[in-house]
All heavy atoms as an XYZ file, in Angstrom:
842
protein
N       0.875     -1.067      0.028
C      -0.013     -0.012     -0.063
C       0.863      1.289      0.017
O       1.825      1.373      0.799
C      -0.965     -0.013      1.234
C      -1.666      1.309      1.539
S      -2.515      1.368      2.979
C      -3.743      0.073      2.619
N       0.626      2.116     -0.864
C       1.385      3.406     -0.858
C       0.860      4.296      0.142
O      -0.224      4.292      0.501
C       1.329      4.060     -2.379
O       0.006      4.422     -2.597
N       1.718      5.105      0.619
C       1.368      5.966      1.672
C       0.931      7.307      0.976
O       1.584      8.045      0.399
C       2.532      6.361      2.656
C       2.273      7.254      3.730
C       3.004      5.041      3.313
N      -0.390      7.666      1.318
C      -0.889      8.834      0.777
C      -1.061      9.933      1.859
O      -1.037      9.600      2.996
C      -2.378      8.605      0.033
O      -3.176      8.116      1.211
C      -2.209      7.523     -0.965
N      -1.360     11.145      1.434
C      -1.656     12.120      2.463
C      -2.836     11.712      3.351
O      -2.830     12.030      4.483
C      -1.920     13.472      1.815
C      -2.068     14.648      2.740
C      -2.225     15.929      2.009
O      -1.728     16.093      0.858
O      -2.827     16.812      2.715
N      -3.847     11.190      2.761
C      -5.092     10.701      3.530
C      -4.650      9.627      4.556
O      -5.184      9.649      5.643
C      -6.142     10.238      2.554
C      -6.715     11.365      1.705
C      -6.048     11.554      0.399
O      -4.994     10.926      0.130
O      -6.370     12.574     -0.256
N      -3.777      8.683      4.116
C      -3.428      7.710      4.928
C      -2.638      8.237      6.210
O      -2.763      7.892      7.342
C      -2.597      6.566      4.321
C      -2.135      5.416      5.189
C      -3.304      4.725      5.869
C      -1.410      4.399      4.335
N      -1.701      9.122      5.909
C      -1.018      9.788      6.943
C      -1.919     10.492      7.928
O      -1.733     10.567      9.194
C       0.105     10.726      6.363
C       1.215     10.114      5.711
C       2.149     11.108      5.050
C       2.053      9.120      6.594
N      -2.922     11.276      7.304
C      -3.769     11.887      8.269
C      -4.622     11.029      9.054
O      -4.903     11.350     10.205
C      -4.935     12.811      7.227
C      -4.265     13.880      6.515
O      -3.144     14.352      6.988
O      -4.920     14.488      5.593
N      -5.002      9.889      8.506
C      -5.648      8.918      9.324
C      -5.014      8.254     10.495
O      -5.664      7.804     11.418
C      -6.330      7.687      8.421
O      -5.242      6.822      8.043
N      -3.715      8.337     10.462
C      -2.863      7.780     11.468
C      -2.638      8.759     12.560
O      -2.083      8.435     13.554
C      -1.509      7.459     10.868
C      -1.550      6.259      9.870
C      -0.218      5.986      9.246
N      -0.171      4.838      8.458
C       0.831      4.539      7.760
N       1.914      5.339      7.507
N       0.764      3.516      6.906
N      -3.115      9.962     12.479
C      -2.837     10.980     13.528
C      -3.746     10.663     14.695
O      -4.663      9.696     14.624
C      -3.353     12.399     13.040
C      -2.560     12.932     11.774
C      -1.286     13.441     12.272
N      -0.719     14.348     11.199
C      -0.303     15.564     11.269
N      -0.400     16.113     12.352
N       0.160     16.097     10.209
N      -3.562     11.279     15.871
C      -4.439     11.112     16.914
C      -5.842     11.357     16.571
O      -6.147     12.210     15.701
C      -4.029     12.085     18.096
N      -6.767     10.639     17.173
C      -8.186     10.678     16.688
C      -8.786     12.042     16.399
O      -9.261     12.241     15.328
C      -9.019      9.769     17.648
C     -10.451      9.622     17.036
C     -10.742      8.790     15.971
C     -11.442     10.264     17.686
C     -11.997      8.729     15.485
C     -12.807     10.240     17.216
C     -13.026      9.463     16.149
N      -8.673     12.888     17.387
C      -9.315     14.226     17.235
C      -8.782     15.015     15.929
O      -9.439     15.618     15.189
C      -9.045     15.020     18.417
C      -8.849     13.995     19.547
C      -8.209     12.822     18.733
N      -7.488     14.889     15.772
C      -6.717     15.617     14.748
C      -7.148     14.963     13.424
O      -7.396     15.559     12.374
C      -5.319     15.653     14.901
C      -4.554     16.320     13.837
C      -4.784     17.865     13.975
N      -3.985     18.607     12.771
C      -4.472     19.444     12.105
N      -5.652     19.939     12.255
N      -3.714     20.032     11.172
N      -7.080     13.568     13.426
C      -7.500     12.806     12.176
C      -8.944     13.251     11.670
O      -9.109     13.416     10.587
C      -7.380     11.354     12.390
N      -9.768     13.383     12.760
C     -11.202     13.769     12.337
C     -11.173     15.190     11.677
O     -11.913     15.377     10.653
C     -12.087     13.682     13.661
C     -12.327     12.310     14.158
C     -12.873     11.382     13.116
O     -14.028     11.524     12.599
N     -12.036     10.410     12.613
N     -10.358     16.098     12.211
C     -10.292     17.502     11.596
C      -9.792     17.349     10.107
O     -10.282     18.049      9.285
C      -9.377     18.318     12.359
C      -9.947     18.666     13.823
C      -8.899     19.562     14.483
O      -7.905     20.091     13.925
O      -9.039     19.559     15.691
N      -8.703     16.546      9.967
C      -8.078     16.521      8.712
C      -8.853     15.739      7.634
O      -8.863     16.107      6.431
C      -6.618     15.812      8.774
C      -5.702     16.603      9.585
C      -4.506     15.796      9.914
C      -5.345     17.924      8.858
N      -9.544     14.717      7.999
C     -10.336     13.863      7.154
C     -11.740     14.466      6.881
O     -12.480     14.202      5.868
C     -10.484     12.449      7.652
C      -9.184     11.622      7.728
C      -9.451     10.282      8.355
C      -8.547     11.469      6.337
N     -12.185     15.308      7.791
C     -13.520     15.808      7.738
C     -13.803     16.650      6.523
O     -12.890     17.325      5.959
N     -14.983     16.677      6.015
C     -15.351     17.559      4.977
C     -16.842     17.528      4.607
O     -17.549     16.740      5.359
N     -17.275     18.204      3.640
C     -18.660     18.206      3.281
C     -18.836     16.952      2.352
O     -18.231     16.743      1.319
C     -19.003     19.449      2.576
C     -20.520     19.445      2.129
C     -18.748     20.708      3.510
N     -19.796     16.081      2.766
C     -20.137     14.922      1.915
C     -20.631     15.329      0.555
O     -21.376     16.274      0.335
C     -21.191     14.262      2.686
C     -21.099     14.679      4.097
C     -20.614     16.053      3.990
N     -20.181     14.617     -0.505
C     -20.642     14.998     -1.861
C     -21.702     13.909     -2.370
O     -22.339     14.187     -3.348
C     -19.438     14.766     -2.810
O     -18.871     13.501     -2.768
N     -21.862     12.842     -1.622
C     -22.854     11.826     -2.067
C     -23.224     11.001     -0.867
O     -22.372     10.482     -0.157
C     -22.194     11.102     -3.101
C     -22.994      9.777     -3.650
C     -22.394      9.169     -4.925
N     -21.023      8.730     -4.592
C     -20.565      7.470     -4.534
N     -21.437      6.493     -4.646
N     -19.318      7.241     -4.391
N     -24.516     10.769     -0.614
C     -25.019      9.834      0.334
C     -25.419      8.517     -0.303
O     -26.189      8.552     -1.284
C     -26.223     10.540      1.070
C     -26.871      9.690      2.154
C     -27.955     10.209      2.845
N     -28.584      9.230      3.774
C     -29.434      9.531      4.717
N     -29.879     10.759      4.725
N     -29.989      8.691      5.438
N     -24.968      7.449      0.308
C     -25.255      6.163     -0.201
C     -26.720      5.880      0.282
O     -27.111      6.225      1.292
C     -24.245      5.150      0.289
C     -22.913      5.444     -0.083
C     -21.852      4.397      0.563
C     -22.758      5.498     -1.617
N     -27.432      5.129     -0.681
C     -28.889      4.799     -0.334
C     -28.948      3.826      0.815
O     -28.125      2.908      1.003
C     -29.410      4.201     -1.574
C     -28.165      3.684     -2.254
C     -27.069      4.591     -1.941
N     -29.970      4.027      1.638
C     -30.270      3.070      2.703
C     -29.249      3.228      3.936
O     -28.500      4.109      3.924
N     -29.273      2.261      4.755
C     -28.420      2.205      5.936
C     -27.375      1.037      5.756
O     -27.715     -0.016      5.175
C     -29.202      1.952      7.158
C     -30.080      3.130      7.607
C     -30.946      2.686      8.794
C     -29.348      4.422      7.878
N     -26.197      1.209      6.125
C     -25.135      0.246      5.969
C     -24.890     -0.511      7.301
O     -24.826      0.168      8.369
C     -23.849      0.876      5.519
N     -24.836     -1.792      7.326
C     -24.442     -2.641      8.503
C     -23.042     -2.276      8.785
O     -22.104     -2.541      7.942
C     -24.720     -4.121      8.148
N     -22.853     -1.705      9.966
C     -21.593     -1.236     10.369
C     -21.027     -2.051     11.598
O     -21.847     -2.139     12.683
C     -21.544      0.310     10.528
O     -22.044      0.840      9.423
C     -20.214      0.812     10.940
N     -19.798     -2.449     11.728
C     -19.199     -3.087     12.821
C     -17.848     -2.563     12.999
O     -17.428     -1.571     12.499
N     -17.055     -3.276     13.770
C     -15.600     -2.896     14.101
C     -14.696     -4.112     13.956
O     -15.225     -5.295     14.028
C     -15.473     -2.179     15.331
C     -15.706     -2.944     16.638
C     -16.987     -3.150     17.193
C     -14.681     -3.585     17.402
N     -16.693     -3.975     18.277
C     -15.356     -4.149     18.469
C     -13.375     -3.607     17.418
C     -14.680     -4.885     19.465
C     -12.661     -4.338     18.309
C     -13.409     -4.926     19.392
N     -13.536     -3.895     13.705
C     -12.511     -4.944     13.700
C     -11.229     -4.479     14.451
O     -10.986     -3.341     14.743
C     -12.205     -5.286     12.200
C     -11.549     -4.078     11.464
N     -12.226     -3.098     10.844
C     -10.292     -3.745     11.299
C     -11.432     -2.257     10.258
N     -10.184     -2.560     10.580
N     -10.331     -5.574     14.746
C      -9.075     -5.336     15.294
C      -8.014     -5.459     14.246
O      -8.202     -5.663     13.083
C      -8.920     -6.259     16.393
O      -8.978     -7.597     16.003
N      -6.791     -5.453     14.622
C      -5.683     -5.427     13.779
C      -5.506     -6.678     13.093
O      -4.674     -6.796     12.095
C      -4.307     -5.080     14.483
C      -4.415     -3.656     15.022
O      -5.448     -3.037     15.242
N      -3.189     -3.060     15.094
N      -6.103     -7.789     13.513
C      -6.017     -9.008     12.651
C      -6.790     -8.992     11.419
O      -6.412     -9.769     10.398
C      -6.505    -10.261     13.513
C      -7.937    -10.140     13.965
O      -8.481     -8.947     14.070
O      -8.648    -11.167     14.255
N      -7.752     -8.096     11.171
C      -8.379     -7.897      9.938
C      -7.578     -6.894      9.007
O      -7.396     -7.230      7.860
C      -9.817     -7.380     10.204
C     -10.468     -6.973      8.841
C     -10.613     -8.376     10.900
N      -7.054     -5.868      9.601
C      -6.197     -4.927      8.855
C      -5.224     -4.352      9.870
O      -5.649     -3.954     10.844
C      -7.092     -3.885      8.210
C      -6.323     -3.182      7.091
N      -5.361     -2.214      7.362
C      -6.385     -3.256      5.685
C      -4.820     -1.829      6.193
N      -5.463     -2.318      5.245
N      -3.996     -4.127      9.466
C      -2.996     -3.746     10.397
C      -3.128     -2.239     10.745
O      -2.643     -1.769     11.876
C      -1.719     -3.944      9.733
C      -1.950     -4.090      8.230
C      -3.397     -4.602      8.248
N      -3.792     -1.419     10.032
C      -3.975      0.024     10.238
C      -4.891      0.160     11.353
O      -5.987     -0.577     11.365
C      -4.365      0.769      9.145
C      -3.290      1.057      8.036
C      -2.206      1.970      8.459
O      -2.336      2.779      9.355
O      -1.127      1.828      7.867
N      -4.673      1.034     12.295
C      -5.538      1.130     13.510
C      -6.156      2.634     13.759
O      -6.705      2.860     14.667
C      -4.925      0.658     14.704
N      -5.859      3.444     12.798
C      -6.193      4.818     13.036
C      -7.772      5.032     12.523
O      -8.595      4.244     12.712
N      -8.023      6.177     11.945
C      -9.375      6.521     11.511
C      -9.540      5.829     10.077
O      -9.511      6.560      9.124
C      -9.521      8.051     11.354
O      -9.595      8.535     12.717
N      -9.738      4.571     10.157
C      -9.880      3.767      8.992
C     -10.945      2.738      8.982
O     -11.508      2.433     10.023
C      -8.471      2.918      8.602
C      -7.340      3.963      8.400
C      -8.080      2.131      9.811
N     -11.312      2.270      7.868
C     -12.325      1.169      7.762
C     -11.946      0.284      6.583
O     -11.163      0.607      5.705
C     -13.643      1.999      7.524
N     -12.622     -0.846      6.534
C     -12.593     -1.699      5.421
C     -14.112     -2.088      5.120
O     -15.014     -1.977      5.836
C     -11.814     -3.087      5.611
C     -10.340     -2.758      5.907
C     -12.363     -3.906      6.843
N     -14.238     -2.469      3.841
C     -15.565     -2.892      3.377
C     -15.576     -4.441      3.158
O     -14.607     -4.937      2.970
C     -15.989     -2.225      2.060
C     -16.278     -0.701      2.373
C     -14.980     -2.421      0.996
N     -16.827     -4.965      3.268
C     -16.861     -6.397      3.006
C     -16.663     -6.616      1.468
O     -17.048     -5.857      0.715
N     -16.017     -7.722      1.253
C     -15.744     -8.073     -0.184
C     -16.952     -8.113     -1.099
O     -16.974     -7.754     -2.194
C     -14.927     -9.398     -0.215
C     -13.457     -9.353      0.242
C     -12.932    -10.654     -0.081
N     -11.669    -10.907      0.751
C     -10.514    -10.330      0.492
N     -10.388     -9.529     -0.566
N      -9.502    -10.586      1.287
N     -17.967     -8.591     -0.585
C     -19.264     -8.786     -1.310
C     -20.299     -7.667     -0.991
O     -21.495     -7.673     -1.485
C     -19.937    -10.147     -1.070
C     -18.934    -11.318     -1.354
C     -19.679    -12.613     -0.976
C     -18.493    -11.289     -2.861
N     -19.886     -6.614     -0.253
C     -20.752     -5.656      0.200
C     -21.044     -4.603     -1.050
O     -20.229     -4.469     -1.931
C     -20.053     -4.725      1.207
O     -20.783     -3.561      1.434
N     -22.159     -4.071     -1.028
C     -22.471     -2.994     -2.083
C     -21.577     -1.862     -1.930
O     -21.527     -0.849     -2.788
C     -23.999     -2.687     -1.735
C     -24.445     -3.285     -0.517
C     -23.412     -4.322     -0.181
N     -20.885     -1.696     -0.739
C     -19.994     -0.565     -0.625
C     -18.574     -0.897     -0.998
O     -17.619     -0.009     -0.832
C     -19.887     -0.223      0.924
C     -21.171      0.073      1.629
C     -20.946      0.421      3.097
C     -22.031      1.074      0.932
N     -18.337     -1.968     -1.649
C     -16.959     -2.389     -2.099
C     -16.263     -1.357     -2.974
O     -15.043     -1.303     -3.018
C     -17.034     -3.742     -2.786
N     -16.993     -0.482     -3.705
C     -16.492      0.454     -4.490
C     -15.977      1.686     -3.765
O     -15.455      2.606     -4.379
N     -16.008      1.694     -2.430
C     -15.519      2.809     -1.793
C     -14.096      2.786     -1.414
O     -13.631      3.664     -0.683
C     -16.445      3.063     -0.442
C     -17.905      3.338     -0.643
C     -18.526      3.449      0.691
C     -18.014      4.631     -1.400
N     -13.400      1.775     -1.784
C     -11.962      1.614     -1.359
C     -11.261      2.856     -1.999
O     -11.310      3.214     -3.076
C     -11.363      0.262     -1.908
C      -9.893      0.277     -1.629
C     -11.962     -0.941     -1.335
N     -10.538      3.496     -0.992
C      -9.776      4.713     -1.335
C     -10.517      6.040     -1.087
O      -9.881      7.079     -1.068
N     -11.728      5.881     -0.694
C     -12.546      7.097     -0.378
C     -12.548      7.448      1.099
O     -12.376      6.600      1.977
C     -13.980      6.919     -0.729
C     -14.203      6.887     -2.353
O     -13.350      7.550     -3.050
O     -15.221      6.303     -2.833
N     -12.750      8.648      1.406
C     -12.962      9.024      2.774
C     -14.566      9.121      2.905
O     -15.212      9.636      2.063
C     -12.467     10.471      3.075
C     -10.947     10.385      2.963
C     -12.879     11.062      4.520
C     -10.168     11.777      3.059
N     -15.050      8.592      3.934
C     -16.542      8.546      4.157
C     -16.806      9.123      5.599
O     -16.008      9.015      6.462
C     -17.122      7.171      3.947
C     -16.956      6.677      2.524
C     -16.545      6.096      4.924
N     -18.073      9.652      5.561
C     -18.602     10.037      6.999
C     -19.606      9.032      7.350
O     -20.483      8.684      6.475
C     -19.228     11.436      6.848
C     -19.881     11.931      8.133
C     -20.232     13.292      8.163
N     -21.553     13.493      7.344
C     -22.224     14.678      7.308
N     -21.645     15.743      7.882
N     -23.274     14.666      6.625
N     -19.485      8.530      8.498
C     -20.312      7.470      8.999
C     -21.144      8.123     10.162
O     -20.503      8.662     11.098
C     -19.559      6.287      9.527
C     -20.498      5.125     10.025
C     -18.642      5.673      8.460
N     -22.440      8.142     10.073
C     -23.379      8.756     11.002
C     -24.291      7.734     11.714
O     -24.964      6.930     10.957
C     -24.114      9.851     10.370
O     -23.248     10.801      9.784
C     -24.962     10.705     11.416
N     -24.310      7.727     12.966
C     -25.265      6.984     13.727
C     -25.960      7.991     14.803
O     -25.259      8.487     15.557
C     -24.638      5.747     14.519
C     -25.591      5.141     15.367
C     -23.886      4.935     13.549
N     -27.210      8.272     14.586
C     -27.956      9.195     15.380
C     -27.252     10.618     15.291
O     -27.123     11.127     14.077
N     -26.756     11.208     16.327
C     -26.134     12.468     16.278
C     -24.565     12.325     16.400
O     -23.918     13.391     16.284
C     -26.459     13.279     17.592
O     -26.110     12.596     18.742
C     -28.042     13.553     17.592
N     -24.016     11.132     16.270
C     -22.575     10.922     16.291
C     -22.172     10.620     14.926
O     -22.828     10.036     14.097
C     -22.224      9.780     17.192
C     -22.579     10.107     18.584
C     -22.294      8.907     19.552
N     -22.613      9.213     20.851
C     -22.086      8.639     21.885
N     -21.237      7.707     21.679
N     -22.553      9.053     23.116
N     -20.972     11.131     14.555
C     -20.441     10.859     13.271
C     -18.861     10.703     13.414
O     -18.206     11.353     14.295
C     -20.672     12.008     12.247
C     -19.922     13.306     12.596
C     -20.403     14.386     11.671
O     -21.336     14.221     10.843
N     -19.759     15.550     11.721
N     -18.260     10.019     12.387
C     -16.816      9.932     12.273
C     -16.477      9.908     10.850
O     -17.286      9.567      9.914
C     -16.319      8.656     12.907
C     -16.437      8.541     14.377
C     -16.852      7.320     12.281
N     -15.268     10.329     10.501
C     -14.707     10.269      9.267
C     -13.627      9.256      9.137
O     -12.730      9.224     10.040
C     -14.153     11.650      8.780
C     -15.213     12.769      8.677
C     -15.469     13.551      9.806
C     -15.829     12.992      7.501
C     -16.446     14.491      9.750
C     -16.817     14.015      7.364
C     -16.975     14.749      8.524
N     -13.672      8.383      8.122
C     -12.718      7.387      8.021
C     -12.222      7.203      6.484
O     -13.010      7.478      5.640
C     -13.186      6.086      8.462
C     -13.454      6.003      9.970
C     -14.444      5.548      7.820
N     -11.031      6.728      6.455
C     -10.504      6.330      5.000
C     -10.735      4.905      4.815
O     -10.360      3.995      5.641
C      -9.026      6.618      5.104
C      -8.195      6.210      3.757
C      -8.759      6.975      2.528
C      -6.777      6.470      4.008
N     -11.298      4.494      3.733
C     -11.715      3.106      3.417
C     -10.368      2.494      2.816
O     -10.049      2.940      1.653
C     -12.889      3.017      2.549
C     -13.147      1.520      2.246
C     -14.079      3.599      3.225
N      -9.664      1.523      3.467
C      -8.395      1.062      2.950
C      -8.516     -0.147      2.027
O      -7.681     -0.394      1.239
C      -7.552      0.622      4.208
C      -7.135      1.811      5.060
C      -6.379      1.262      6.321
C      -6.305      2.855      4.306
N      -9.423     -0.971      2.125
C      -9.639     -2.107      1.315
C     -10.917     -2.977      1.559
O     -11.681     -2.516      2.368
N     -10.905     -4.158      0.961
C     -11.994     -5.058      1.146
C     -11.488     -6.250      1.808
O     -10.348     -6.673      1.474
C     -12.629     -5.354     -0.122
N     -12.224     -6.760      2.815
C     -11.960     -7.961      3.576
C     -13.112     -8.785      3.754
O     -14.242     -8.387      3.545
C     -11.236     -7.515      4.944
C     -10.037     -6.719      4.869
C      -8.912     -7.544      4.480
N      -7.523     -6.900      4.726
C      -6.990     -6.082      3.737
N      -7.617     -5.842      2.693
N      -5.847     -5.527      4.074
N     -12.855    -10.015      4.260
C     -14.009    -10.907      4.701
C     -14.425    -10.478      5.996
O     -14.028    -11.073      7.016
C     -13.560    -12.377      4.556
C     -13.158    -12.812      3.078
O     -13.936    -12.441      2.218
O     -12.164    -13.544      2.970
N     -15.350     -9.600      6.097
C     -16.026     -9.167      7.373
C     -17.454     -9.325      7.130
O     -18.051     -9.283      6.189
C     -15.697     -7.668      7.640
C     -14.158     -7.539      8.026
C     -16.073     -6.783      6.472
N     -18.254     -9.565      8.322
C     -19.610     -9.845      8.273
C     -20.517     -8.625      8.186
O     -21.722     -8.750      8.310
C     -19.797    -10.592      9.737
C     -18.763     -9.879     10.565
C     -17.628     -9.670      9.735
N     -20.007     -7.518      7.900
C     -20.819     -6.338      7.779
C     -20.515     -5.639      6.437
O     -19.382     -5.972      5.808
C     -20.559     -5.230      8.904
C     -21.174     -5.895     10.215
C     -19.100     -5.079      9.129
N     -21.185     -4.588      6.044
C     -20.875     -3.791      4.984
C     -19.605     -2.914      5.107
O     -18.772     -2.824      4.200
C     -22.117     -2.846      4.404
C     -23.237     -3.603      4.062
O     -23.137     -4.666      3.436
O     -24.375     -3.172      4.565
N     -19.479     -2.367      6.224
C     -18.427     -1.444      6.584
C     -17.915     -1.797      8.007
O     -18.652     -1.742      8.930
C     -18.958      0.041      6.600
C     -17.930      1.068      6.826
C     -16.915      1.170      5.629
C     -18.668      2.368      6.993
N     -16.647     -2.059      8.099
C     -15.997     -2.254      9.499
C     -15.021     -1.230      9.778
O     -13.999     -1.104      9.095
C     -15.373     -3.747      9.326
O     -14.862     -4.057     10.578
N     -15.294     -0.614     10.800
C     -14.386      0.425     11.244
C     -13.287     -0.084     12.234
O     -13.558     -1.040     12.952
C     -15.116      1.576     12.125
C     -16.414      2.057     11.416
C     -17.056      3.086     12.288
C     -15.995      2.775     10.160
N     -12.185      0.508     12.189
C     -11.167      0.245     13.317
C     -11.705      0.609     14.679
O     -12.783      1.248     14.761
C      -9.822      1.081     13.111
N     -11.139      0.041     15.589
C     -11.792      0.119     16.991
C     -12.102      1.604     17.520
O     -13.205      1.993     17.896
C     -10.812     -0.360     18.033
C     -11.356     -1.624     18.652
C     -10.355     -2.138     19.823
N      -9.007     -2.168     19.302
C      -8.260     -3.259     19.161
N      -8.801     -4.416     19.475
N      -7.080     -3.300     18.638
N     -11.107      2.587     17.264
C     -11.286      3.951     17.807
C     -12.451      4.691     17.164
O     -13.329      5.212     17.959
C      -9.977      4.554     17.715
C     -10.085      6.081     18.263
C     -10.505      6.113     19.660
N     -10.706      7.523     20.117
C     -11.798      8.036     20.318
N     -13.017      7.539     19.780
N     -11.898      9.294     20.787
N     -12.519      4.705     15.764
C     -13.706      5.398     15.192
C     -15.008      4.704     15.653
O     -16.041      5.348     15.917
C     -13.478      5.221     13.688
C     -12.137      4.776     13.503
C     -11.614      4.220     14.838
N     -15.012      3.427     15.731
C     -16.349      2.732     16.160
C     -16.678      3.150     17.568
O     -17.919      3.420     17.822
C     -16.217      1.220     16.044
C     -17.562      0.501     16.271
C     -18.435      0.316     15.213
C     -17.891      0.150     17.419
C     -19.627     -0.215     15.320
C     -19.342     -0.465     17.602
C     -20.113     -0.664     16.535
N     -15.717      3.195     18.500
C     -15.954      3.664     19.906
C     -16.522      5.024     19.877
O     -17.184      5.374     20.983
C     -14.691      3.605     20.578
N     -16.279      5.856     18.878
C     -16.864      7.186     19.014
C     -18.418      7.148     18.544
O     -19.102      8.120     18.836
C     -16.159      8.136     17.973
N     -18.844      6.017     18.067
C     -20.277      5.838     17.546
C     -21.110      4.985     18.615
O     -22.161      5.350     18.884
C     -20.362      5.187     16.232
C     -19.655      5.962     15.036
C     -19.756      5.075     13.845
C     -20.363      7.271     14.851
N     -20.409      4.079     19.275
C     -21.189      3.143     20.112
C     -20.128      2.367     20.981
O     -19.043      2.346     20.848
C     -21.918      2.108     19.254
N     -20.718      1.725     21.961
C     -19.830      0.915     22.916
C     -19.242     -0.334     22.084
O     -19.908     -0.780     21.122
C     -20.687      0.367     24.088
C     -21.138      1.356     24.958
C     -22.052      0.727     26.055
C     -19.921      2.106     25.714
N     -18.057     -0.727     22.427
C     -17.368     -1.799     21.616
C     -18.071     -3.128     21.973
O     -17.835     -4.127     21.331
C     -15.951     -1.865     22.053
C     -15.053     -0.727     21.517
C     -13.622     -0.865     21.904
C     -15.155     -0.597     20.031
N     -19.002     -3.150     23.009
C     -19.707     -4.384     23.180
C     -20.894     -4.570     22.094
O     -21.312     -5.716     21.957
C     -20.385     -4.359     24.586
O     -21.183     -3.129     24.713
C     -19.370     -4.410     25.657
N     -21.024     -3.462     21.271
C     -22.069     -3.489     20.187
C     -21.346     -4.233     18.950
O     -20.198     -3.808     18.627
C     -22.312     -2.131     19.745
O     -22.998     -1.415     20.963
C     -23.412     -2.152     18.654
N     -22.022     -5.298     18.437
C     -21.270     -5.826     17.323
C     -21.527     -5.374     16.015
O     -20.793     -5.382     15.087
C     -21.650     -7.386     17.328
O     -23.049     -7.553     17.316
C     -21.131     -8.077     18.628
N     -22.831     -4.784     15.848
C     -23.249     -4.181     14.637
C     -24.271     -3.113     14.731
O     -25.049     -3.284     15.695
C     -23.736     -5.328     13.666
O     -24.171     -4.791     12.381
N     -24.231     -2.177     13.972
C     -25.320     -1.103     13.951
C     -25.597     -0.554     12.671
O     -24.787     -0.887     11.667
C     -24.932      0.026     14.958
C     -23.511      0.571     14.883
C     -23.393      1.692     13.752
C     -23.049      1.187     16.136
N     -26.652      0.113     12.406
C     -27.049      0.638     11.215
C     -26.551      2.037     11.008
O     -26.664      2.911     11.997
C     -28.514      0.563     10.871
O     -28.930     -0.738     10.876
N     -25.925      2.477      9.989
C     -25.282      3.737      9.910
C     -25.648      4.367      8.503
O     -25.640      3.675      7.460
C     -23.778      3.798     10.136
N     -25.640      5.703      8.419
C     -25.643      6.484      7.191
C     -24.171      6.659      6.679
O     -23.331      6.984      7.502
C     -26.325      7.822      7.318
C     -27.809      7.705      7.778
C     -26.225      8.674      6.101
C     -28.401      8.960      8.328
N     -23.982      6.339      5.486
C     -22.531      6.407      4.907
C     -22.680      7.485      3.755
O     -23.413      7.316      2.863
C     -22.117      5.111      4.352
C     -20.740      5.280      3.789
C     -21.972      4.016      5.629
N     -21.680      8.422      3.861
C     -21.667      9.515      2.901
C     -20.232      9.582      2.414
O     -19.297      9.621      3.243
C     -22.067     10.843      3.380
C     -23.590     10.785      3.774
C     -23.955     11.967      4.661
O     -23.479     12.088      5.890
O     -24.645     12.815      4.085
N     -19.998      9.787      1.079
C     -18.626      9.959      0.596
C     -18.330     11.430      0.676
O     -19.014     12.384      0.314
C     -18.533      9.598     -0.896
C     -17.200      9.842     -1.537
C     -18.982      8.037     -1.112
N     -17.105     11.722      1.189
C     -16.600     13.109      1.368
C     -15.848     13.490      0.147
O     -15.085     12.694     -0.428
C     -15.640     13.270      2.620
C     -15.242     14.678      2.781
C     -16.637     12.870      3.865
């Protein structure tokens, strides 16, 4: 994986990464996406990042920055790749923790491309 400016931004401390990745969404994906979280055994990056399910309708988002919204909470993440995960969108631990308790295995989220 080449190191891009977005990847470097996603590796920053969470509050700073959110500032750097944040932006105005240009497109909202239809419906709600099943969203969960993963640890480093799924993908080694642990910052403000996510992966999509290989068979997910979100598979085309690899390389994009997305805003994930649940209720009044939101996070910005860089989608790094596709993996065999049981949800459409799997966030690294820290961004998921900003949306819900880690005891939550899956939730429905609005996903928008920034």
